N, C-alpha and C positions, 0 to 999 in steps of 0.2 A: 819503707812503705811499698805496698804492692798494689797492682791493679790487674783486673782480669785481662788475660791475653786475648786480643782480637782473633777470632777464628775465621779470618778471611783467607781465601785461597790466594796464592801468589799469582798476581795478575798475569805475568807472562808465562805461567806454568799450570794452567788449569787442565790441559790435556796431558795427563801423566801417562807415561809408557807402561800401560798395564795389560794391554790386549795381547792375544796370542801372536799377532803379526810381528810384535817386537821381541819375542822370545829368541834367545840365541839358538843357533842351528843345532848345537849339541849341548847336552846337560853338563854342568860343572863336574869336574872329577871329584868323586867322594874322597874325604879325608877323615882322619880321626879328629875328635874334638881336642882342643888345646885349652888348658886352664892355667891361669896365673893369679896370684893373690897377694895382698898386703893387709895390714891392720885395718879392719872395717870394710874391706871391699874385695870382691873376687870377679874376675872376667873369664868367660869361657867363649872361645871361638868355636862356633858350631859348624857342623859339616855342610850346612847350607850357606855358609859365608856370613851369617849374622853373628853378633857379639852379645852375649847375655851378661848383664851386670847384676850381681847379688850383693847384699849387705853383709855385715859381719856375722849375722845369725844364719846366713845361707838362704834368706828369703829372696825370691826373684823380684827385682825392682824395675829394671829397664831392659829393653831389647833394642839393639841398633841394627836394623835389617838391611838398609840400603844407603847409597850415596847418589846424589844427583849433580851432574855437571850442567853448565850452561855454556853455549857456544853460539857465536853470531851467525854461523852457517848451519850447524847441526841442530840448533835449538836446545831444548832441555832433554837430557838423556840420563836414565838411571841405571844402576847396576842390577844384575839378575844373578844372585848367588855368588859363590866364591869359594876359594880354597884356603883354609887356615893352616898355618904352620907356626912353630915356635922359633924365635930367633933371639940372639943375645945382643943387647945394646952395648955401645962403646964403654959404658961404665960398669958392665958386667951383669946388669939386671936382665931378667928375661922379659920378652914382649911377645905379643901375638901379631903375626902378619896375616893379612887376608888379601890375596890376589883376587880381585873381583872379575866377574864375567860381565861384559857389556853386550848390548843387543846389536843386531845387524845394522841399525840406523846410525851407529857411531863407529864406523870402520877406523881401525888404527888407534883408537883411544884406549888407554890403559889406566886403571885406577887401582892403587895399592893402599891398604890401610895398615897402620902400625899403632898398636894399643899397648900401653904399659901402665903400671900401677905404683903408687906410693901410698902411704897411710891415708886412707879415706878418700883417695883421689885417683881417677883414671885419666890419663892423657890420651887424647884422640887425635890422630893425624891421618889425613887422606892426601895422597900424592897423585896428581893427574898429569898425564902426558900424552903426546901423540897428535895434537891438533894446533895449528898456528892461529886459530881463531877462537881460542878459549875466551870466555867472559867470566873471570873468577868472581867478580862481584855478585854473581847470581848462583853460586854454589849453595847446596843445601844437603843436610843429612836427615834421615828419617829416625824417629824414635817411637817406641811403644812403651807406655808406662803401665805397670801392673798395680792394681789395688790402690789407686790414688784416693786420698780422703777428700780432696777438693780439686778444683780446676787448676791447671798450670797458671802461673802469674809471671810477670816480667819485672825485673828490677834493673835500673841503670846502676852501674857500679862506679864508684868514685874513690879517690884517695886524696888526703891532705898533703900539701907541699909547702915548704918554706923557701922563698927565693933567697939564694945566698947573698944577694945584695941588700937584703933587709926587707922592710915593709911588713905587711900582715900575711899570715898563711892563707891559703885558698884551696878550694877543691878543684881537682882536675879529673877528666874522664878516665875510667879504667875499664871500659867495655860494658858488657851487659850479661845478665843471667836470666835464664828461664828456670823457674823454681817449681819443682815437683813436691807434692805434699803427701805425706803418710803420717799415720799416728805415731808421734814420738820421733819422727825422722823426716828430713827433707833432703832433696837432691837438687843440685845446682849445675845446669849446663852453662858454663862460663865461656864467653867468647870475647876476643879483643874488639870485635866489631860485629854488629847485627842490627837489623831493622825489624822490630816486632810486627810491623804492618805486612811484612813479607812472610811471616811465619804462620803456619796453620796447624791443624790438629795432627797432621802427618809429618810435615817437614819443618825443620828449623833452618832459618836463613843463616848461613855460615860462610860469609865471603872468604874467598881465598886470596892468596898473594902470588903474583906471577914470580916464578923463579928462573925463568929463561924463556927462550922462544918455544912456545908450545908446551910449557910446563907450569904448574901452579900447585900450591899447597894450602890446605885448610887445616887449622888446628883449633881444638877446643878442649875443655876439661870438664869432667863430671865429678863433683865433690859430693860426698854423702856425709851428713852429720846434722845435728840439731844446732845450727848456726845462724847467724845473721848473714844476709846476702853479701855484704861487703867483706865479711870475714872469709866467706867461701871464696870470693874473688881473689883475696890475698893468698889463700892457700893454692888456688889454681895458678896464680902467677909466681908462686914460690917466693913471695916477699918474706924476709926474715921475721918481721913483726907487723902486726896490724892492730888498729884500734877503731871501734865504732862506738858512737854514743847516741842515746835517745832517752826519752821519757815515755811513760804510758799515757800521758795527757795529750789530747789533740793539740797540735801546734805548740806544744810545751807552754801553753797559756793557762794561767791560773787566775782565780777571781778574788781571793781573800788573803789579807795579810796574815802571817803566822802559819800558813799552810806549810807542810813539809813537801818540798819539791824534790823528788827522787831522781837523780841522774844515774842512769844505767850505762855501763860500759861493757864491751866485749873485747878482750885482748887475746890474740891468737899467735902462737909460735908457728910460723910457717917454715921453719928450718927442719933439718933431718935429725936433729939431736936435741935432747932436753937442755934447758938453760934457765938460769934464774932471771926473772923479769921484775923490774921495779916500776911502779906506776906513780907518777906525780900528777896531782890534779889541783885545780884552783877554780874559784868562782869570784868574779869581780862585779861590782855594781857600776852604774853610769859615771860615778865620780872616781872610779879606780880603786875603791876600797875593797880589799880581799875579805869577802864575807864568809868564805869557807874554803877549805883546802886540806891537803895532807899527802902522805906517802904510804903506799902499801906494797908488799913484795910477795912473790911466790915463784917456785920453780915449776916451769911448764914443760910437759913432755912434747916431743915432736908432734905437730899437728893438733895439739890440745888447745882448748879455749877456756878462758877464765872470765867470769862475769861479776866483777865487783860493782857495788852501787854506793852512791854517796848522797847524803842529805843536805839540802839547802833550804833555809827558811825564807818564805816568800815575803818580800817587802809590801808596803801598802799599795803602791803602784810603781811600776818601773821595770827594769830589765836587768838580768844577771848574765854576764858572759862567762862561759865555762870552757875549760880545756882539760883534756886527759892526754897525758903523754906516757908512753911505755918506753923503757930503756933496758937493753940487754947488751952489755959491752959497748961496741961501736954502733950497734943497731938501735934506731929510734923510730917511733911512729907516733902520730898524734891525731886527734879529732877534736872538733869544736862544735858547740851548739849554744843556742841562747834560751834561757828560761825567762818568762815574762809574766807580769801580773797586770790585769786590767779588770777592774770591778764592773759589774753591770751598770747600765745607764738607760734611762727612759727618754728616748728621742721623741720630740713633739712637732718637729717642723713639717713632717708628712711630705706631701707632694711639693711643697715649697723648697725642700732641701736641694742643695746644689751637689751633694756628695755622691760620686759614682766611681765605678771601676771600669776600665777599658779592656778590650780584647778578651772578653768573657772569663769568668772564673772557671776554667776548664779542667783544672786538675782536681778531681773530686776525692782528695785524700785528706783524712782517712775515710770519709764518707760524704755523701751528698748532704745529709743532715748536719754534719759537723761544719761543712763549709757555709751552709745557710746560717747556722748559728753564729759563725765568725762574722759574716757580713752584717748581721743585725747588731752584734756587739760593736763593730766599727762604725756603725751609723751609715752604711752604704744604702743609698736610696735608689740609685740608677745603675743599670748594667748597659754598657754601650751596645752589645750585640747579643741577641737571644732570639732564636727561632727554632722551629722543629727541625731536627737533624744537625743543628750546630753542636760543637763541642760544649761541654759544661752543663750548667744547671738548666733543666727543662723550663720552658715558659710557664707551665702549670705550677711548678714548684716556686718560681719567683712570684707569680700572682698570689699564691697562697701565703707567701711570706710578706706580702705588701711591698715588694721591690719592683719598681717600674723598670721598663726596658725599652730600648731602641733597637734599630738594626743598622748596620753598615754593611753594604753589599757592593762588591767590586767586580772587576772583570768586564767592564764596558768594552764592546768590540768597536772602538773608535776607528772610523774609516771603513768599517765593514759593510757588508751588503745590507739592504733594507730588511731582508729576512733575518739575518744574524742579529741586527739591532733590535728588531721587534721581539725575537725570541728571548733575548736577554731581558728586555724590559718586562715582558709578560711574565716570565718566570719569577723575577725578583720582586716585582710589585705584588704578585700573588703571595709570595713568601712573606713579605712584610705585612700584608693584610692578615694573613693567617696567624701571624705571630701576635697580632694586636699591638704592634709597635706604636709608641707615642711619637717617635720621630724616625724618619728614614734619612740616614746620612748616605748620600749617593756617591759611593766610592771613597778612596783614601789616597791622600798625598799625590794627586795627579799633576801637581805643579812642578814637576822636575823637567829640566834642571832648575834649581831654585833661582828665583828672580829673573828668569828668562822671559816669562810671560807666554811661553809656548803652549799651545793646545787648549786654551780656555774656550775658544769658539767651538772647536770640535767636541769638547766635553759637554758644553751646553746643548749642542745639536743632537749628539748621538746618545747622551746619557740622561742629563738632568731633565730636559724637556720631555723626553720619552716617559720618564717616571711621573712628572707632574700631570701630563696629559692623561695618563691612565688612572692616577688617583682621582682626578677631577671627574673622569667618566664613571668611576666607581662610587662617586658621592662620598669619598672618604675625607675626613677632617684631619688626617694624619699630617703632622708638620714635616717639612722637608728642610734638610740641611745640605749645603754644598759639601763636596768632598773635603774632609778635614785637611787643611793645608799643612805642609811641612814648613814650620816657621811662619812668620807673618809676612807673607809674600804679597806686598802691596802692588807690585808690577802685574802679577798674574790676576789679582783681584780687580784691578782697573780694566784689564782686558775681558774678564768675566762679566763685569757690569756692562761694558760696551757691547757684548754679545747677547745681552738680555737676560743674563743669569740672575742678576740681583733681584729682579721682580718675581722670580720663580721660587725663592727660598723664604722660609719663615725664620731661619736661624743661621747665623754665620759661624762656621766651625773652623778652628785651626789648632795647631799643635806647637805651642811655644817651647820648643826645645831649648835647653840651657846647657852651656859649658861651664867652665870653672869661674862663674860669676855668681854673686848672691842674687836671689830672686828680685830684689829691689833695684838692681842695676838697670838703668833705663837710658842708654845712649840714644840720641836722635837718629831716625832712620837714615838720614843722609850721611851718617858716620859709620853705618854698619859695614863690616867687612865679611866677605863670603869665604868659602873654604871649610874644610873639616873642623878647623879651630877658630872660625870667624865669629865676630860679635853679633852677626845676624842671629845667632842662637842665644838670645837673651829673653828673659821673661817679662819684666814690667814694661820695658820699652816696646816690646811686641804687642802687649795687651793694650797699651795706650794708643798705639797706632791703629789697632783694630777698632777701638772705641771711636776714634776720630773718623774712620771710614764709615762706620755704622751711622754716625750722626750726619756725616756729609752726604751719604748716598740715600738716607732716609728709609722709611718703611718700618721703623720701630722693630728691627730684627733683634732677636735674642743672640747673645754670644755664648757659645759652647766651646770649652777646651776639651775636645773629645780624646785627647791624649795629653797628660801632664806628667812630668818626669822628675826624678831625682836618682839618676843612675849611680850605682856604687861599684863599678868595675874596680877590682883591687889593684893597687899599685900602678895607677894611671892618673896623671895630674888633671886631665880634662874632665874627669867625673868627680862626684862627691866622695868624701870619706864617709864612713857610716855615721859619724857624728854630724858632719855638715848636712848629710842627707836629711836626718831627722829635723834639724833646725830649718832646713829649706822646705820640707814638706809643710810644716806649720806656717811659715811665712808665705809660701806660695798660695796656700788656701786662703789665708787671711787677706792677701792682696787681691786675689780673685773675687772674694766677697766685697771688698772695698771698691772694686772697679765695676761692680754690677754684673758679674758673670752669672748666667743662669745655671749652667751645669759644668762640673769638672769631673771627667772620667780619668782616674789615676791609672797610669800604665806602669805596671800591672800588679796583680795580687801577689805573685811569687816569682822568684827567679826561675827561669826555664824557657824553653821555646816550644811552641805548639807541636812541632813535628818530632821533637826529641825530648819528651817529658822527663823531667828530673835528671837528665843527663848533664853533667857538669861541662861547661863550655866557657872557660875563663877568658878566652881571647875574643869571644863574640860580643860586641857591644850590645846587641839585642837581649842578651841573656840576663843582664844585671839590673833591670828596671823594677824588680819586684819590691813590694813592702815586706815580703818574707824571703828567707833563704831557700835554697833548693830543697832542704829537708823539711820545709814549711814552718820552721821556727821563725819567730819574729825578728826582723831587724828593728833597730830603734825607730825607723821610719813608720812602721805599723802603729806603734804607740803614738807617734806624732800625728798621724792621720786621725786616730781616734780622739786625741786631744783637741785638734782643730774642729772635728765634727761636733764634739760636746760643747766647746766654748761658743761656737758660731751657730749652734742648732737653730735658735730663734733670734739671732742677732740682726740688727740693722746698722749699717755703716753711718757714722755721723760726719767725721772729718779726719784729715791727717793732723796729727799733733805737731806743734811747733814750739819747742823749748828754746830758751835763750842760746843754748849751744846748738849750732846748726848740724852737728854730727849726731845728735840724738834724734832718732826717728820714732814715730809712733802712729798707731791707728786707734781711733776711738769708735766703739760700738755701743749701742743701747741694747739691752736684753730685758725680758720680764723680771729678771733678778737684779737689775741695776746696771750701771755702766761697766764696761769691760775695756781695758786698755791693753794693747800689745806694743811693747817698747823694745828698742834695741839701739846699739851704737854703731857708727861706721868710722870710728877712730882708726880702725885697722883696714879700712878700705873695702872695696867691693870685689876684689879679686881673691879667689880661693886657691890654695896650694901655690901661693905666689912664689915660692922658692924653687919652683921647677926649672929644669934646664930645657934645652931643645929635644932631649930624649923623651919620647912618650912615657917611658917608665918613670915612676915616682914612688918613693917609699911611703906608702900610706900609713899614717899613724894609727895606733890602736884606738878604738872608739871611745874609750874612757879618758883619753888625753884632751885637755882643754886647748883648743887651737887659737884662742883669742888672748894675746898678751896684754892688751890695754883695757883696764877696768876704770870706769868713770862713775863717780858718785853724782847722782842727780836728785835734787829735792823736788818732789811732786806733792800736789795737794791731795789730801785724803778726803774721803767722803764724810768723815766725822772728825770732830776736834781731837778726841782721844779714841783709840780703838785698834783694830787689827786689819792689816792689808794682807791679802793672800797672794803670794807669788807662785805661779805654776810654770815649770819649765817645759821644754818641747815634748818630753815624753810623759808629762802629766804629774810629775812629782810636785808636791805642794810644800810651801814654806811660809810660816807666819812671820810678818814684820809688824813692828809696833809703831803706830802713828802717835805724834804728840804735837799739840798746838796746831792741829789741822794740817800737819806736814809729815811726810815720811821720806826717808833717804833710801834710794834704790841704787844698787850697784849694777851697772849695765856694761855689756860688751856686745860683740857681734852676734850673739845668740838671741833670738827673739824670746821674750818671756811675757806671759799673760798676767795681768793684775786685776784682781777683784777687790773692791773697797776703796778705789781712788775716786776722786770727785769727777763730776761730769766735765770739769775743766782742769785736768791734772797739770796742764802746762801753763796755767794762769800766771801772768807776770805781775 
């Protein structure tokens, strides 16, 4: 997936050396043009020091005219012309060398370019020397693109890895690509590292690597071909094999049983010789049944791409996990994605709904319209942050779609001058008012260090009170929330109340982070332990403590979970497996409803980080909170969110169920369509991934593996003497059970399941 490249000027480099005062004292020595070529690509080093790139037909595609260094003393300095010559690489291939001319403002600095080609690929290398104060992270090269059919776009590059210790495969970062578009052809500037925010219409941000005192090197590759970006990245890196997978359906999300879901693959031979390649593929459902699969083979020429496609039949509702693996001798490569089915649903709760998304849905892939459609399908009624100029969906688009929105605005200059504090408050209150926000959440997680109680009084003085005073003066009825707390920090909350903050808010906001505990784990606060893996990070115990404080402090405050979580960091015991996450999404939302929570903003819609969109970052805990994967295909969590939103759309909590067996847990709701029960067992305890060691690494099981060994049969009372009870699992799959004599036998384990058709007293004894 691609997004338009921001055409921002590099902040530190707006004054480019283009004036006559920066020209070298003498003109560069004229030289003959030098040309080298390989299949599908030709480079010509021209007498002005630029390098022209042509495709296999001889059409001019790209010109590489200049290189720019960055230096902490000299600033940014670019080349002015250069001398091309041909040289021979150690492997015997020809290359073009350009010795560039620098301006007088960069005395002693030398820049040399070396450019070589293999099939459909140019390798670009710039060597810089002569200054002990180089800043290689700011290096850039210029490019001019001829005859583009549309604007340049940027793609984060990834590759799939298997840990030799086991667990599940995962994606990791493989750099980035700036994609040029022509009719029938694309070009890919592939770099091991780059920041698209620093790239503009003239310069590509191309960080270098220091190679010594006063020397550094930048390397990049330009690949030409009708390829997928990740395939181009593999060619650029010289990987022997690569695989990419996708569908042509937004989010790989389908609506109807029986549809053909077409899984596309692209396999590339990144080696320098032809080789036979075998592709193995499979598709498994949530139960682990292989619903499709097979093996195909082909001989691929060096640099060649092959695009097989595979058909999978859509289930009624659910998810299909897929993998495509290419094998050639000892070389292997794989890629995964998920296909899912979620039929339409008519939500009727309207403004009473508690279902929301946190941290704005900012990745508008494949389009704004598609993302809005997905939010409606999921039952999302609230967006935590939306205002003009924010990333993500515009306020007007949300309003038109009937999706309500709040704001969370941070950066309070605590302890600053009166002028700084007033400027912050004036700016952000105006922003919230202009957005038409329903609620203003004043900052985020200001209660650090957790449970220290520090800073509550200053927060009230310099932030919260400044906001409420201005909203009152404006005659606004906008509700105000405290900064969403990291965990249920009752120590900070007491200090907040003592400072007068409680009387200033309409809603109490916090973030009940959760470790490897089930959501219904509720240790008493006096037993909470702190630290990265402490029991402070529990869900139900935190929520009940919040309810207790709301009742004790008074004022009839709403409770908002402005961030709720089910992180799926792979191969780490502290976070959920993909299967546990789906179960825990459903149970988290059901418990929130049962505890009277006004709004739950799930953190977040898709795996990624705001400043590095769609860049794989497996070691970053912040990266793994999405309901969708990096490629925007659904995790089971996404279907679980939709299941909860549909089941609880107009539900009212009645009570906790109490079966004779104390390990059997349940929640009873009423709905316009009759009673709904959500049941589960805690025979296997409240601890997830319990077999872990002290090592943070843990072999995450595949998502179709049932993690609950103990199955318990429970007799429940049905709503009719004879009839059908419908069981719905966490991802919305339905199963009919037969009631007889007013009873039905249910098989329960640690996974919550929804039951329609039970009596209003299913636990009657």
